[in-house]
mmCIF file of the N, C-alpha and C atoms, coordinates in Angstrom:
data_MODEL
# 
_entry.id   MODEL 
# 
loop_
_atom_site.group_PDB 
_atom_site.id 
_atom_site.type_symbol 
_atom_site.label_atom_id 
_atom_site.label_alt_id 
_atom_site.label_comp_id 
_atom_site.label_asym_id 
_atom_site.label_entity_id 
_atom_site.label_seq_id 
_atom_site.pdbx_PDB_ins_code 
_atom_site.Cartn_x 
_atom_site.Cartn_y 
_atom_site.Cartn_z 
_atom_site.occupancy 
_atom_site.B_iso_or_equiv 
_atom_site.pdbx_formal_charge 
_atom_site.auth_seq_id 
_atom_site.auth_comp_id 
_atom_site.auth_asym_id 
_atom_site.auth_atom_id 
_atom_site.pdbx_PDB_model_num 
ATOM 1   N N  . MET A 1 1  ? -64.608 38.907 97.824  1.00 0.00 ? 1  MET A N  1 
ATOM 2   C CA . MET A 1 1  ? -63.972 37.599 97.873  1.00 0.00 ? 1  MET A CA 1 
ATOM 3   C C  . MET A 1 1  ? -64.298 36.804 96.695  1.00 0.00 ? 1  MET A C  1 
ATOM 4   N N  . ILE A 1 2  ? -63.176 36.080 96.171  1.00 0.00 ? 2  ILE A N  1 
ATOM 5   C CA . ILE A 1 2  ? -63.514 35.194 94.968  1.00 0.00 ? 2  ILE A CA 1 
ATOM 6   C C  . ILE A 1 2  ? -63.426 33.794 95.486  1.00 0.00 ? 2  ILE A C  1 
ATOM 7   N N  . VAL A 1 3  ? -64.326 32.964 95.232  1.00 0.00 ? 3  VAL A N  1 
ATOM 8   C CA . VAL A 1 3  ? -64.484 31.545 95.739  1.00 0.00 ? 3  VAL A CA 1 
ATOM 9   C C  . VAL A 1 3  ? -64.348 30.529 94.565  1.00 0.00 ? 3  VAL A C  1 
ATOM 10  N N  . GLY A 1 4  ? -63.613 29.487 94.925  1.00 0.00 ? 4  GLY A N  1 
ATOM 11  C CA . GLY A 1 4  ? -63.377 28.453 93.971  1.00 0.00 ? 4  GLY A CA 1 
ATOM 12  C C  . GLY A 1 4  ? -63.686 27.176 94.510  1.00 0.00 ? 4  GLY A C  1 
ATOM 13  N N  . ARG A 1 5  ? -63.639 26.058 93.773  1.00 0.00 ? 5  ARG A N  1 
ATOM 14  C CA . ARG A 1 5  ? -63.940 24.709 94.228  1.00 0.00 ? 5  ARG A CA 1 
ATOM 15  C C  . ARG A 1 5  ? -62.745 23.781 93.908  1.00 0.00 ? 5  ARG A C  1 
ATOM 16  N N  . ILE A 1 6  ? -62.536 22.830 94.835  1.00 0.00 ? 6  ILE A N  1 
ATOM 17  C CA . ILE A 1 6  ? -61.577 21.798 94.450  1.00 0.00 ? 6  ILE A CA 1 
ATOM 18  C C  . ILE A 1 6  ? -62.216 20.584 94.023  1.00 0.00 ? 6  ILE A C  1 
ATOM 19  N N  . THR A 1 7  ? -61.780 19.971 92.971  1.00 0.00 ? 7  THR A N  1 
ATOM 20  C CA . THR A 1 7  ? -62.393 18.837 92.397  1.00 0.00 ? 7  THR A CA 1 
ATOM 21  C C  . THR A 1 7  ? -61.906 17.471 93.057  1.00 0.00 ? 7  THR A C  1 
ATOM 22  N N  . ALA A 1 8  ? -62.534 16.456 92.779  1.00 0.00 ? 8  ALA A N  1 
ATOM 23  C CA . ALA A 1 8  ? -62.140 15.017 93.324  1.00 0.00 ? 8  ALA A CA 1 
ATOM 24  C C  . ALA A 1 8  ? -60.715 14.850 93.106  1.00 0.00 ? 8  ALA A C  1 
ATOM 25  N N  . LYS A 1 9  ? -60.169 15.324 92.074  1.00 0.00 ? 9  LYS A N  1 
ATOM 26  C CA . LYS A 1 9  ? -58.648 15.158 91.710  1.00 0.00 ? 9  LYS A CA 1 
ATOM 27  C C  . LYS A 1 9  ? -57.822 16.201 92.441  1.00 0.00 ? 9  LYS A C  1 
ATOM 28  N N  . ALA A 1 10 ? -58.394 16.842 93.345  1.00 0.00 ? 10 ALA A N  1 
ATOM 29  C CA . ALA A 1 10 ? -57.648 18.066 94.043  1.00 0.00 ? 10 ALA A CA 1 
ATOM 30  C C  . ALA A 1 10 ? -57.155 19.075 93.183  1.00 0.00 ? 10 ALA A C  1 
ATOM 31  N N  . GLN A 1 11 ? -57.981 19.391 92.126  1.00 0.00 ? 11 GLN A N  1 
ATOM 32  C CA . GLN A 1 11 ? -57.603 20.447 91.172  1.00 0.00 ? 11 GLN A CA 1 
ATOM 33  C C  . GLN A 1 11 ? -58.561 21.607 91.349  1.00 0.00 ? 11 GLN A C  1 
ATOM 34  N N  . THR A 1 12 ? -58.177 22.756 90.898  1.00 0.00 ? 12 THR A N  1 
ATOM 35  C CA . THR A 1 12 ? -59.050 23.900 90.916  1.00 0.00 ? 12 THR A CA 1 
ATOM 36  C C  . THR A 1 12 ? -58.668 24.885 89.734  1.00 0.00 ? 12 THR A C  1 
ATOM 37  N N  . THR A 1 13 ? -59.612 25.578 89.340  1.00 0.00 ? 13 THR A N  1 
ATOM 38  C CA . THR A 1 13 ? -59.514 26.672 88.279  1.00 0.00 ? 13 THR A CA 1 
ATOM 39  C C  . THR A 1 13 ? -59.138 27.907 88.846  1.00 0.00 ? 13 THR A C  1 
ATOM 40  N N  . ILE A 1 14 ? -58.069 28.547 88.329  1.00 0.00 ? 14 ILE A N  1 
ATOM 41  C CA . ILE A 1 14 ? -57.813 29.961 88.740  1.00 0.00 ? 14 ILE A CA 1 
ATOM 42  C C  . ILE A 1 14 ? -58.942 30.844 88.156  1.00 0.00 ? 14 ILE A C  1 
ATOM 43  N N  . PRO A 1 15 ? -59.732 31.562 89.033  1.00 0.00 ? 15 PRO A N  1 
ATOM 44  C CA . PRO A 1 15 ? -60.825 32.365 88.507  1.00 0.00 ? 15 PRO A CA 1 
ATOM 45  C C  . PRO A 1 15 ? -60.299 33.435 87.552  1.00 0.00 ? 15 PRO A C  1 
ATOM 46  N N  . ARG A 1 16 ? -61.200 33.677 86.571  1.00 0.00 ? 16 ARG A N  1 
ATOM 47  C CA . ARG A 1 16 ? -60.878 34.722 85.527  1.00 0.00 ? 16 ARG A CA 1 
ATOM 48  C C  . ARG A 1 16 ? -60.363 36.001 86.079  1.00 0.00 ? 16 ARG A C  1 
ATOM 49  N N  . ALA A 1 17 ? -61.026 36.500 87.147  1.00 0.00 ? 17 ALA A N  1 
ATOM 50  C CA . ALA A 1 17 ? -60.707 37.815 87.688  1.00 0.00 ? 17 ALA A CA 1 
ATOM 51  C C  . ALA A 1 17 ? -59.211 37.709 88.250  1.00 0.00 ? 17 ALA A C  1 
ATOM 52  N N  . VAL A 1 18 ? -58.889 36.743 88.787  1.00 0.00 ? 18 VAL A N  1 
ATOM 53  C CA . VAL A 1 18 ? -57.437 36.499 89.321  1.00 0.00 ? 18 VAL A CA 1 
ATOM 54  C C  . VAL A 1 18 ? -56.536 36.308 88.158  1.00 0.00 ? 18 VAL A C  1 
ATOM 55  N N  . ARG A 1 19 ? -56.778 35.594 87.138  1.00 0.00 ? 19 ARG A N  1 
ATOM 56  C CA . ARG A 1 19 ? -55.972 35.497 86.017  1.00 0.00 ? 19 ARG A CA 1 
ATOM 57  C C  . ARG A 1 19 ? -55.711 36.898 85.335  1.00 0.00 ? 19 ARG A C  1 
ATOM 58  N N  . LEU A 1 20 ? -56.751 37.608 85.175  1.00 0.00 ? 20 LEU A N  1 
ATOM 59  C CA . LEU A 1 20 ? -56.594 38.864 84.536  1.00 0.00 ? 20 LEU A CA 1 
ATOM 60  C C  . LEU A 1 20 ? -55.722 39.945 85.407  1.00 0.00 ? 20 LEU A C  1 
ATOM 61  N N  . ALA A 1 21 ? -56.047 39.775 86.867  1.00 0.00 ? 21 ALA A N  1 
ATOM 62  C CA . ALA A 1 21 ? -55.308 40.798 87.746  1.00 0.00 ? 21 ALA A CA 1 
ATOM 63  C C  . ALA A 1 21 ? -53.757 40.509 87.801  1.00 0.00 ? 21 ALA A C  1 
ATOM 64  N N  . LEU A 1 22 ? -53.472 39.210 87.567  1.00 0.00 ? 22 LEU A N  1 
ATOM 65  C CA . LEU A 1 22 ? -52.017 38.747 87.616  1.00 0.00 ? 22 LEU A CA 1 
ATOM 66  C C  . LEU A 1 22 ? -51.391 38.502 86.222  1.00 0.00 ? 22 LEU A C  1 
ATOM 67  N N  . GLY A 1 23 ? -52.269 38.862 85.202  1.00 0.00 ? 23 GLY A N  1 
ATOM 68  C CA . GLY A 1 23 ? -51.765 38.627 83.784  1.00 0.00 ? 23 GLY A CA 1 
ATOM 69  C C  . GLY A 1 23 ? -51.331 37.225 83.478  1.00 0.00 ? 23 GLY A C  1 
ATOM 70  N N  . LEU A 1 24 ? -52.111 36.260 84.048  1.00 0.00 ? 24 LEU A N  1 
ATOM 71  C CA . LEU A 1 24 ? -51.748 34.952 83.804  1.00 0.00 ? 24 LEU A CA 1 
ATOM 72  C C  . LEU A 1 24 ? -52.282 34.369 82.375  1.00 0.00 ? 24 LEU A C  1 
ATOM 73  N N  . ALA A 1 25 ? -51.527 33.433 81.733  1.00 0.00 ? 25 ALA A N  1 
ATOM 74  C CA . ALA A 1 25 ? -51.975 32.890 80.631  1.00 0.00 ? 25 ALA A CA 1 
ATOM 75  C C  . ALA A 1 25 ? -51.657 31.388 80.698  1.00 0.00 ? 25 ALA A C  1 
ATOM 76  N N  . PRO A 1 26 ? -52.180 30.575 79.803  1.00 0.00 ? 26 PRO A N  1 
ATOM 77  C CA . PRO A 1 26 ? -51.884 29.151 79.852  1.00 0.00 ? 26 PRO A CA 1 
ATOM 78  C C  . PRO A 1 26 ? -50.340 28.910 79.770  1.00 0.00 ? 26 PRO A C  1 
ATOM 79  N N  . GLY A 1 27 ? -49.878 28.015 80.507  1.00 0.00 ? 27 GLY A N  1 
ATOM 80  C CA . GLY A 1 27 ? -48.424 27.729 80.541  1.00 0.00 ? 27 GLY A CA 1 
ATOM 81  C C  . GLY A 1 27 ? -47.738 28.556 81.492  1.00 0.00 ? 27 GLY A C  1 
ATOM 82  N N  . ASP A 1 28 ? -48.238 29.552 82.090  1.00 0.00 ? 28 ASP A N  1 
ATOM 83  C CA . ASP A 1 28 ? -47.488 30.378 83.051  1.00 0.00 ? 28 ASP A CA 1 
ATOM 84  C C  . ASP A 1 28 ? -47.318 29.573 84.359  1.00 0.00 ? 28 ASP A C  1 
ATOM 85  N N  . ASP A 1 29 ? -46.242 29.915 85.100  1.00 0.00 ? 29 ASP A N  1 
ATOM 86  C CA . ASP A 1 29 ? -45.951 29.162 86.382  1.00 0.00 ? 29 ASP A CA 1 
ATOM 87  C C  . ASP A 1 29 ? -46.522 30.149 87.449  1.00 0.00 ? 29 ASP A C  1 
ATOM 88  N N  . VAL A 1 30 ? -46.923 29.480 88.588  1.00 0.00 ? 30 VAL A N  1 
ATOM 89  C CA . VAL A 1 30 ? -47.431 30.223 89.785  1.00 0.00 ? 30 VAL A CA 1 
ATOM 90  C C  . VAL A 1 30 ? -46.685 29.647 90.906  1.00 0.00 ? 30 VAL A C  1 
ATOM 91  N N  . ALA A 1 31 ? -46.433 30.367 92.033  1.00 0.00 ? 31 ALA A N  1 
ATOM 92  C CA . ALA A 1 31 ? -45.981 29.878 93.248  1.00 0.00 ? 31 ALA A CA 1 
ATOM 93  C C  . ALA A 1 31 ? -46.888 30.093 94.388  1.00 0.00 ? 31 ALA A C  1 
ATOM 94  N N  . TRP A 1 32 ? -46.798 29.087 95.366  1.00 0.00 ? 32 TRP A N  1 
ATOM 95  C CA . TRP A 1 32 ? -47.784 29.124 96.391  1.00 0.00 ? 32 TRP A CA 1 
ATOM 96  C C  . TRP A 1 32 ? -46.967 29.167 97.644  1.00 0.00 ? 32 TRP A C  1 
ATOM 97  N N  . GLU A 1 33 ? -47.340 30.125 98.613  1.00 0.00 ? 33 GLU A N  1 
ATOM 98  C CA . GLU A 1 33 ? -46.730 30.244 99.813  1.00 0.00 ? 33 GLU A CA 1 
ATOM 99  C C  . GLU A 1 33 ? -47.697 30.108 100.931 1.00 0.00 ? 33 GLU A C  1 
ATOM 100 N N  . ILE A 1 34 ? -47.356 29.216 101.992 1.00 0.00 ? 34 ILE A N  1 
ATOM 101 C CA . ILE A 1 34 ? -48.364 29.009 103.069 1.00 0.00 ? 34 ILE A CA 1 
ATOM 102 C C  . ILE A 1 34 ? -47.880 29.905 104.169 1.00 0.00 ? 34 ILE A C  1 
ATOM 103 N N  . ASP A 1 35 ? -48.859 30.788 104.550 1.00 0.00 ? 35 ASP A N  1 
ATOM 104 C CA . ASP A 1 35 ? -48.639 31.746 105.633 1.00 0.00 ? 35 ASP A CA 1 
ATOM 105 C C  . ASP A 1 35 ? -49.695 31.483 106.810 1.00 0.00 ? 35 ASP A C  1 
ATOM 106 N N  . GLY A 1 36 ? -49.423 30.604 107.819 1.00 0.00 ? 36 GLY A N  1 
ATOM 107 C CA . GLY A 1 36 ? -50.398 30.350 108.804 1.00 0.00 ? 36 GLY A CA 1 
ATOM 108 C C  . GLY A 1 36 ? -51.528 29.496 108.103 1.00 0.00 ? 36 GLY A C  1 
ATOM 109 N N  . ASN A 1 37 ? -52.713 30.094 108.267 1.00 0.00 ? 37 ASN A N  1 
ATOM 110 C CA . ASN A 1 37 ? -53.868 29.259 107.679 1.00 0.00 ? 37 ASN A CA 1 
ATOM 111 C C  . ASN A 1 37 ? -54.440 29.997 106.364 1.00 0.00 ? 37 ASN A C  1 
ATOM 112 N N  . GLN A 1 38 ? -53.368 30.778 105.663 1.00 0.00 ? 38 GLN A N  1 
ATOM 113 C CA . GLN A 1 38 ? -53.654 31.368 104.381 1.00 0.00 ? 38 GLN A CA 1 
ATOM 114 C C  . GLN A 1 38 ? -52.581 30.977 103.409 1.00 0.00 ? 38 GLN A C  1 
ATOM 115 N N  . VAL A 1 39 ? -53.005 31.083 102.191 1.00 0.00 ? 39 VAL A N  1 
ATOM 116 C CA . VAL A 1 39 ? -52.067 30.642 101.008 1.00 0.00 ? 39 VAL A CA 1 
ATOM 117 C C  . VAL A 1 39 ? -52.011 31.918 100.032 1.00 0.00 ? 39 VAL A C  1 
ATOM 118 N N  . VAL A 1 40 ? -50.911 32.253 99.788  1.00 0.00 ? 40 VAL A N  1 
ATOM 119 C CA . VAL A 1 40 ? -50.662 33.385 98.802  1.00 0.00 ? 40 VAL A CA 1 
ATOM 120 C C  . VAL A 1 40 ? -49.994 32.771 97.518  1.00 0.00 ? 40 VAL A C  1 
ATOM 121 N N  . MET A 1 41 ? -50.753 33.118 96.424  1.00 0.00 ? 41 MET A N  1 
ATOM 122 C CA . MET A 1 41 ? -50.354 32.634 95.117  1.00 0.00 ? 41 MET A CA 1 
ATOM 123 C C  . MET A 1 41 ? -49.832 33.921 94.387  1.00 0.00 ? 41 MET A C  1 
ATOM 124 N N  . THR A 1 42 ? -48.551 33.678 93.639  1.00 0.00 ? 42 THR A N  1 
ATOM 125 C CA . THR A 1 42 ? -48.027 34.722 92.941  1.00 0.00 ? 42 THR A CA 1 
ATOM 126 C C  . THR A 1 42 ? -47.560 34.147 91.549  1.00 0.00 ? 42 THR A C  1 
ATOM 127 N N  . ARG A 1 43 ? -47.572 35.040 90.533  1.00 0.00 ? 43 ARG A N  1 
ATOM 128 C CA . ARG A 1 43 ? -47.235 34.805 89.241  1.00 0.00 ? 43 ARG A CA 1 
ATOM 129 C C  . ARG A 1 43 ? -45.595 34.648 89.284  1.00 0.00 ? 43 ARG A C  1 
ATOM 130 N N  . VAL A 1 44 ? -44.984 33.653 88.613  1.00 0.00 ? 44 VAL A N  1 
ATOM 131 C CA . VAL A 1 44 ? -43.581 33.485 88.624  1.00 0.00 ? 44 VAL A CA 1 
ATOM 132 C C  . VAL A 1 44 ? -43.199 33.986 87.271  1.00 0.00 ? 44 VAL A C  1 
ATOM 133 N N  . HIS A 1 45 ? -42.192 34.985 87.264  1.00 0.00 ? 45 HIS A N  1 
ATOM 134 C CA . HIS A 1 45 ? -41.759 35.441 86.020  1.00 0.00 ? 45 HIS A CA 1 
ATOM 135 C C  . HIS A 1 45 ? -40.441 34.709 85.737  1.00 0.00 ? 45 HIS A C  1 
ATOM 136 N N  . PRO A 1 46 ? -40.444 34.070 84.606  1.00 0.00 ? 46 PRO A N  1 
ATOM 137 C CA . PRO A 1 46 ? -39.267 33.154 84.371  1.00 0.00 ? 46 PRO A CA 1 
ATOM 138 C C  . PRO A 1 46 ? -38.073 33.944 83.921  1.00 0.00 ? 46 PRO A C  1 
ATOM 139 N N  . ALA A 1 47 ? -36.798 33.448 84.351  1.00 0.00 ? 47 ALA A N  1 
ATOM 140 C CA . ALA A 1 47 ? -35.592 34.178 84.042  1.00 0.00 ? 47 ALA A CA 1 
ATOM 141 C C  . ALA A 1 47 ? -35.403 33.835 82.505  1.00 0.00 ? 47 ALA A C  1 
ATOM 142 N N  . ALA A 1 48 ? -34.500 34.742 81.848  1.00 0.00 ? 48 ALA A N  1 
ATOM 143 C CA . ALA A 1 48 ? -34.156 34.496 80.496  1.00 0.00 ? 48 ALA A CA 1 
ATOM 144 C C  . ALA A 1 48 ? -33.619 33.107 80.295  1.00 0.00 ? 48 ALA A C  1 
ATOM 145 N N  . ASP A 1 49 ? -32.909 32.637 81.174  1.00 0.00 ? 49 ASP A N  1 
ATOM 146 C CA . ASP A 1 49 ? -32.168 31.431 81.148  1.00 0.00 ? 49 ASP A CA 1 
ATOM 147 C C  . ASP A 1 49 ? -32.572 30.548 82.384  1.00 0.00 ? 49 ASP A C  1 
ATOM 148 N N  . ALA A 1 50 ? -33.267 29.457 82.342  1.00 0.00 ? 50 ALA A N  1 
ATOM 149 C CA . ALA A 1 50 ? -33.662 28.801 83.535  1.00 0.00 ? 50 ALA A CA 1 
ATOM 150 C C  . ALA A 1 50 ? -32.608 28.299 84.488  1.00 0.00 ? 50 ALA A C  1 
ATOM 151 N N  . PHE A 1 51 ? -31.444 28.235 83.935  1.00 0.00 ? 51 PHE A N  1 
ATOM 152 C CA . PHE A 1 51 ? -30.299 27.840 84.831  1.00 0.00 ? 51 PHE A CA 1 
ATOM 153 C C  . PHE A 1 51 ? -29.605 28.920 85.557  1.00 0.00 ? 51 PHE A C  1 
ATOM 154 N N  . VAL A 1 52 ? -29.800 30.069 85.101  1.00 0.00 ? 52 VAL A N  1 
ATOM 155 C CA . VAL A 1 52 ? -29.151 31.215 85.812  1.00 0.00 ? 52 VAL A CA 1 
ATOM 156 C C  . VAL A 1 52 ? -29.733 31.363 87.055  1.00 0.00 ? 52 VAL A C  1 
ATOM 157 N N  . GLY A 1 53 ? -28.795 31.403 88.060  1.00 0.00 ? 53 GLY A N  1 
ATOM 158 C CA . GLY A 1 53 ? -29.262 31.565 89.460  1.00 0.00 ? 53 GLY A CA 1 
ATOM 159 C C  . GLY A 1 53 ? -29.747 30.237 90.185  1.00 0.00 ? 53 GLY A C  1 
ATOM 160 N N  . ASN A 1 54 ? -29.678 29.215 89.520  1.00 0.00 ? 54 ASN A N  1 
ATOM 161 C CA . ASN A 1 54 ? -30.163 27.800 90.045  1.00 0.00 ? 54 ASN A CA 1 
ATOM 162 C C  . ASN A 1 54 ? -29.139 26.819 90.284  1.00 0.00 ? 54 ASN A C  1 
ATOM 163 N N  . PHE A 1 55 ? -27.877 27.086 90.057  1.00 0.00 ? 55 PHE A N  1 
ATOM 164 C CA . PHE A 1 55 ? -26.837 26.186 90.341  1.00 0.00 ? 55 PHE A CA 1 
ATOM 165 C C  . PHE A 1 55 ? -26.728 25.696 91.735  1.00 0.00 ? 55 PHE A C  1 
ATOM 166 N N  . ASP A 1 56 ? -27.141 26.441 92.787  1.00 0.00 ? 56 ASP A N  1 
ATOM 167 C CA . ASP A 1 56 ? -27.116 26.106 94.165  1.00 0.00 ? 56 ASP A CA 1 
ATOM 168 C C  . ASP A 1 56 ? -27.974 25.042 94.413  1.00 0.00 ? 56 ASP A C  1 
ATOM 169 N N  . THR A 1 57 ? -28.921 24.657 93.462  1.00 0.00 ? 57 THR A N  1 
ATOM 170 C CA . THR A 1 57 ? -29.822 23.502 93.774  1.00 0.00 ? 57 THR A CA 1 
ATOM 171 C C  . THR A 1 57 ? -29.101 22.166 93.483  1.00 0.00 ? 57 THR A C  1 
ATOM 172 N N  . PHE A 1 58 ? -28.048 22.214 92.848  1.00 0.00 ? 58 PHE A N  1 
ATOM 173 C CA . PHE A 1 58 ? -27.130 21.104 92.494  1.00 0.00 ? 58 PHE A CA 1 
ATOM 174 C C  . PHE A 1 58 ? -25.986 21.032 93.533  1.00 0.00 ? 58 PHE A C  1 
ATOM 175 N N  . ALA A 1 59 ? -25.978 20.237 94.594  1.00 0.00 ? 59 ALA A N  1 
ATOM 176 C CA . ALA A 1 59 ? -24.992 20.244 95.478  1.00 0.00 ? 59 ALA A CA 1 
ATOM 177 C C  . ALA A 1 59 ? -23.607 20.084 94.917  1.00 0.00 ? 59 ALA A C  1 
ATOM 178 N N  . GLU A 1 60 ? -23.498 19.337 93.935  1.00 0.00 ? 60 GLU A N  1 
ATOM 179 C CA . GLU A 1 60 ? -22.029 18.985 93.327  1.00 0.00 ? 60 GLU A CA 1 
ATOM 180 C C  . GLU A 1 60 ? -21.619 20.243 92.490  1.00 0.00 ? 60 GLU A C  1 
ATOM 181 N N  . TRP A 1 61 ? -22.447 21.220 92.219  1.00 0.00 ? 61 TRP A N  1 
ATOM 182 C CA . TRP A 1 61 ? -22.107 22.414 91.409  1.00 0.00 ? 61 TRP A CA 1 
ATOM 183 C C  . TRP A 1 61 ? -22.323 23.657 92.247  1.00 0.00 ? 61 TRP A C  1 
ATOM 184 N N  . SER A 1 62 ? -22.389 23.641 93.580  1.00 0.00 ? 62 SER A N  1 
ATOM 185 C CA . SER A 1 62 ? -22.783 24.873 94.284  1.00 0.00 ? 62 SER A CA 1 
ATOM 186 C C  . SER A 1 62 ? -21.641 25.563 94.934  1.00 0.00 ? 62 SER A C  1 
ATOM 187 N N  . SER A 1 63 ? -20.471 25.219 94.494  1.00 0.00 ? 63 SER A N  1 
ATOM 188 C CA . SER A 1 63 ? -19.134 25.967 95.117  1.00 0.00 ? 63 SER A CA 1 
ATOM 189 C C  . SER A 1 63 ? -19.238 27.366 94.609  1.00 0.00 ? 63 SER A C  1 
ATOM 190 N N  . ASP A 1 64 ? -18.484 28.380 95.222  1.00 0.00 ? 64 ASP A N  1 
ATOM 191 C CA . ASP A 1 64 ? -18.422 29.703 94.660  1.00 0.00 ? 64 ASP A CA 1 
ATOM 192 C C  . ASP A 1 64 ? -17.803 29.755 93.364  1.00 0.00 ? 64 ASP A C  1 
ATOM 193 N N  . ALA A 1 65 ? -16.888 28.935 93.264  1.00 0.00 ? 65 ALA A N  1 
ATOM 194 C CA . ALA A 1 65 ? -16.107 28.848 91.858  1.00 0.00 ? 65 ALA A CA 1 
ATOM 195 C C  . ALA A 1 65 ? -17.055 28.512 90.732  1.00 0.00 ? 65 ALA A C  1 
ATOM 196 N N  . ASP A 1 66 ? -17.858 27.643 90.953  1.00 0.00 ? 66 ASP A N  1 
ATOM 197 C CA . ASP A 1 66 ? -18.888 27.066 89.923  1.00 0.00 ? 66 ASP A CA 1 
ATOM 198 C C  . ASP A 1 66 ? -19.896 28.122 89.650  1.00 0.00 ? 66 ASP A C  1 
ATOM 199 N N  . CYS A 1 67 ? -20.351 28.730 90.745  1.00 0.00 ? 67 CYS A N  1 
ATOM 200 C CA . CYS A 1 67 ? -21.399 29.844 90.549  1.00 0.00 ? 67 CYS A CA 1 
ATOM 201 C C  . CYS A 1 67 ? -20.750 31.035 89.770  1.00 0.00 ? 67 CYS A C  1 
ATOM 202 N N  . ALA A 1 68 ? -19.619 31.363 90.099  1.00 0.00 ? 68 ALA A N  1 
ATOM 203 C CA . ALA A 1 68 ? -18.836 32.487 89.482  1.00 0.00 ? 68 ALA A CA 1 
ATOM 204 C C  . ALA A 1 68 ? -18.594 32.109 87.922  1.00 0.00 ? 68 ALA A C  1 
ATOM 205 N N  . ALA A 1 69 ? -18.347 30.873 87.631  1.00 0.00 ? 69 ALA A N  1 
ATOM 206 C CA . ALA A 1 69 ? -17.953 30.546 86.376  1.00 0.00 ? 69 ALA A CA 1 
ATOM 207 C C  . ALA A 1 69 ? -19.251 30.375 85.425  1.00 0.00 ? 69 ALA A C  1 
ATOM 208 N N  . PHE A 1 70 ? -20.299 29.864 85.927  1.00 0.00 ? 70 PHE A N  1 
ATOM 209 C CA . PHE A 1 70 ? -21.442 29.563 85.214  1.00 0.00 ? 70 PHE A CA 1 
ATOM 210 C C  . PHE A 1 70 ? -22.667 30.461 85.445  1.00 0.00 ? 70 PHE A C  1 
ATOM 211 N N  . ASP A 1 71 ? -22.655 31.237 86.441  1.00 0.00 ? 71 ASP A N  1 
ATOM 212 C CA . ASP A 1 71 ? -24.020 32.065 86.790  1.00 0.00 ? 71 ASP A CA 1 
ATOM 213 C C  . ASP A 1 71 ? -23.671 33.492 86.347  1.00 0.00 ? 71 ASP A C  1 
ATOM 214 N N  . HIS A 1 72 ? -24.255 33.893 85.172  1.00 0.00 ? 72 HIS A N  1 
ATOM 215 C CA . HIS A 1 72 ? -23.994 35.273 84.584  1.00 0.00 ? 72 HIS A CA 1 
ATOM 216 C C  . HIS A 1 72 ? -25.017 36.231 84.971  1.00 0.00 ? 72 HIS A C  1 
ATOM 217 N N  . ARG A 1 73 ? -25.187 36.431 86.213  1.00 0.00 ? 73 ARG A N  1 
ATOM 218 C CA . ARG A 1 73 ? -26.155 37.541 86.745  1.00 0.00 ? 73 ARG A CA 1 
ATOM 219 C C  . ARG A 1 73 ? -25.539 38.887 86.517  1.00 0.00 ? 73 ARG A C  1 
# 
């Protein structure tokens, strides 16, 4: 088990062993998922275009026609 500490500012350092295992580097994004009393952290692999696949977050641009026109998956 790898143990860390939370600072007074609610920050923590991702331990080196975890960074190496996930291939994390400064500036990489991570995602946190709460599962009961556990948290799962995973590396987020960015899309080539940050807007591809994300038009549904904009309610005014979430119609099927908008997604078909702008989402080049």
